[in-house]
DODOFI-541589 format. One record per residue (C-alpha): residue number from 1; residue in three letters; x, z, y; chain. Coordinates in nm, 2 decimals, decimal comma. Layout:
<atoms>
ATOM pos code     c1     c3     c2 unit
ATOM NUM  Ala      X      Z      Y    A
...
</atoms>
This chain:
<atoms>
ATOM pos code     c1     c3     c2 unit
ATOM   1  Met   2,08  -0,68  -2,00    A
ATOM   2  Ala   1,89  -0,58  -1,68    A
ATOM   3  Gln   1,91  -0,80  -1,38    A
ATOM   4  Ser   1,95  -0,64  -1,03    A
ATOM   5  Phe   1,78  -0,78  -0,72    A
ATOM   6  Asp   1,91  -0,75  -0,37    A
ATOM   7  Tyr   1,60  -0,66  -0,16    A
ATOM   8  Glu   1,79  -0,66   0,17    A
ATOM   9  Ser   1,91  -1,02   0,13    A
ATOM  10  Ala   1,56  -1,12   0,02    A
ATOM  11  Ser   1,40  -0,96   0,32    A
ATOM  12  Ala   1,65  -1,12   0,55    A
ATOM  13  Thr   1,56  -1,46   0,42    A
ATOM  14  Asp   1,19  -1,39   0,45    A
ATOM  15  Glu   1,20  -1,29   0,82    A
ATOM  16  Gly   0,99  -1,50   1,03    A
ATOM  17  His   0,72  -1,55   0,76    A
ATOM  18  Thr   0,45  -1,38   0,96    A
ATOM  19  Asp   0,18  -1,62   0,83    A
ATOM  20  Thr   0,20  -1,48   0,48    A
ATOM  21  Ser   0,08  -1,15   0,35    A
ATOM  22  Pro   0,33  -0,89   0,22    A
ATOM  23  Leu   0,19  -0,94  -0,13    A
ATOM  24  Glu   0,24  -1,32  -0,10    A
ATOM  25  Arg   0,60  -1,26   0,02    A
ATOM  26  Leu   0,65  -1,02  -0,28    A
ATOM  27  Ala   0,52  -1,29  -0,52    A
ATOM  28  Glu   0,76  -1,55  -0,36    A
ATOM  29  Ile   1,06  -1,31  -0,40    A
ATOM  30  Ala   0,96  -1,24  -0,76    A
ATOM  31  Ala   0,92  -1,61  -0,83    A
ATOM  32  Arg   1,27  -1,69  -0,68    A
ATOM  33  Ala   1,42  -1,41  -0,89    A
ATOM  34  Ala   1,25  -1,54  -1,20    A
ATOM  35  Glu   1,37  -1,89  -1,14    A
ATOM  36  Glu   1,73  -1,76  -1,09    A
ATOM  37  Thr   1,71  -1,57  -1,42    A
ATOM  38  Gly   1,50  -1,84  -1,60    A
ATOM  39  Lys   1,22  -1,60  -1,69    A
ATOM  40  Phe   0,93  -1,74  -1,48    A
ATOM  41  Ala   0,67  -1,69  -1,75    A
ATOM  42  Asn   0,72  -1,31  -1,74    A
ATOM  43  Val   0,65  -1,30  -1,37    A
ATOM  44  Asp   0,31  -1,46  -1,42    A
ATOM  45  Ala   0,23  -1,18  -1,66    A
ATOM  46  Ile   0,35  -0,91  -1,42    A
ATOM  47  Leu   0,15  -1,05  -1,13    A
ATOM  48  Arg  -0,17  -1,01  -1,34    A
ATOM  49  Ile  -0,12  -0,64  -1,41    A
ATOM  50  Pro  -0,39  -0,43  -1,24    A
ATOM  51  Val  -0,29  -0,15  -1,01    A
ATOM  52  Thr  -0,48   0,13  -0,85    A
ATOM  53  Met  -0,49   0,12  -0,47    A
ATOM  54  Gln  -0,61   0,41  -0,26    A
ATOM  55  Val  -0,64   0,47   0,11    A
ATOM  56  Val  -0,57   0,83   0,20    A
ATOM  57  Leu  -0,76   0,94   0,51    A
ATOM  58  Gly  -0,61   1,29   0,50    A
ATOM  59  Ser  -0,61   1,61   0,31    A
ATOM  60  Ala  -0,70   1,97   0,35    A
ATOM  61  Thr  -0,59   2,30   0,19    A
ATOM  62  Ile  -0,86   2,57   0,17    A
ATOM  63  Pro  -0,90   2,89  -0,03    A
ATOM  64  Val  -1,12   2,87  -0,34    A
ATOM  65  Ala  -1,36   3,12  -0,18    A
ATOM  66  Asn  -1,42   2,87   0,11    A
ATOM  67  Leu  -1,45   2,58  -0,14    A
ATOM  68  Met  -1,72   2,77  -0,32    A
ATOM  69  Lys  -1,92   2,81   0,00    A
ATOM  70  Leu  -1,92   2,43   0,08    A
ATOM  71  Gly  -2,26   2,26   0,06    A
ATOM  72  Arg  -2,44   1,96   0,18    A
ATOM  73  Gly  -2,36   1,88   0,55    A
ATOM  74  Ala  -2,04   2,09   0,55    A
ATOM  75  Val  -1,75   1,94   0,73    A
ATOM  76  Val  -1,39   1,98   0,60    A
ATOM  77  Pro  -1,13   1,91   0,87    A
ATOM  78  Leu  -0,85   1,69   0,75    A
ATOM  79  Asp  -0,49   1,69   0,85    A
ATOM  80  His  -0,51   1,34   1,00    A
ATOM  81  Arg  -0,66   1,27   1,34    A
ATOM  82  Val  -0,88   0,99   1,45    A
ATOM  83  Gly  -0,66   0,69   1,53    A
ATOM  84  Glu  -0,37   0,80   1,32    A
ATOM  85  Pro  -0,25   0,56   1,05    A
ATOM  86  Val  -0,38   0,61   0,70    A
ATOM  87  Asp  -0,16   0,58   0,39    A
ATOM  88  Val  -0,21   0,29   0,15    A
ATOM  89  Val  -0,10   0,42  -0,19    A
ATOM  90  Val  -0,05   0,20  -0,50    A
ATOM  91  Asn  -0,01   0,38  -0,83    A
ATOM  92  Gly   0,09   0,70  -0,66    A
ATOM  93  Arg   0,34   0,55  -0,41    A
ATOM  94  Val   0,29   0,49  -0,04    A
ATOM  95  Val   0,34   0,11   0,01    A
ATOM  96  Ala   0,19   0,07   0,36    A
ATOM  97  Arg   0,01   0,23   0,65    A
ATOM  98  Gly  -0,28   0,10   0,84    A
ATOM  99  Glu  -0,59   0,15   1,06    A
ATOM 100  Val  -0,94   0,20   0,93    A
ATOM 101  Val  -1,17  -0,09   1,04    A
ATOM 102  Val  -1,52  -0,20   0,98    A
ATOM 103  Val  -1,54  -0,51   0,76    A
ATOM 104  Glu  -1,68  -0,79   0,97    A
ATOM 105  Glu  -1,89  -0,96   0,70    A
ATOM 106  Asp  -2,06  -0,63   0,60    A
ATOM 107  Asn  -2,09  -0,36   0,87    A
ATOM 108  Ser  -2,17  -0,10   0,61    A
ATOM 109  Arg  -1,82  -0,12   0,46    A
ATOM 110  Phe  -1,48   0,00   0,57    A
ATOM 111  Gly  -1,14  -0,17   0,53    A
ATOM 112  Val  -0,78  -0,12   0,62    A
ATOM 113  Ser  -0,58  -0,33   0,86    A
ATOM 114  Leu  -0,22  -0,30   0,76    A
ATOM 115  Thr   0,02  -0,21   1,04    A
ATOM 116  Glu   0,33  -0,11   0,85    A
ATOM 117  Ile   0,48  -0,21   0,52    A
ATOM 118  Val   0,69   0,06   0,36    A
ATOM 119  Gly   1,04  -0,06   0,25    A
ATOM 120  Pro   1,12  -0,14  -0,11    A
ATOM 121  Leu   1,32   0,19  -0,15    A
ATOM 122  Gly   1,04   0,40   0,01    A
ATOM 123  Gln   1,18   0,41   0,36    A
ATOM 124  Gly   0,92   0,58   0,58    A
ATOM 125  Asp   0,77   0,75   0,27    A
ATOM 126  Ser   0,67   1,10   0,34    A
</atoms>
């Protein structure tokens, strides 16, 4: 028998927890749900599942003829502008939006500073 979980009541009880990351809050919610259903061991297994995370800077649509002409140094304009939020995608689903930043410890790497977490039912998903 499948258990249902009320995301709205869970998020209402988590308001004010600005010192924890969204993933930590998700883990806390999952742990609470597991305790209520008595299946805590399964949550640990779920939290170890690897997922693919991508940051989408933008996209472009061009004809194949123009694609064939691309070479070293070519610039392909994307549909996002500088300063616009980028999408953070996990396993094909937008879960957050953020800003591209330079990683402080290593100036040769980029990172993403999350500015918005997309709701559990995909609110704000485009």
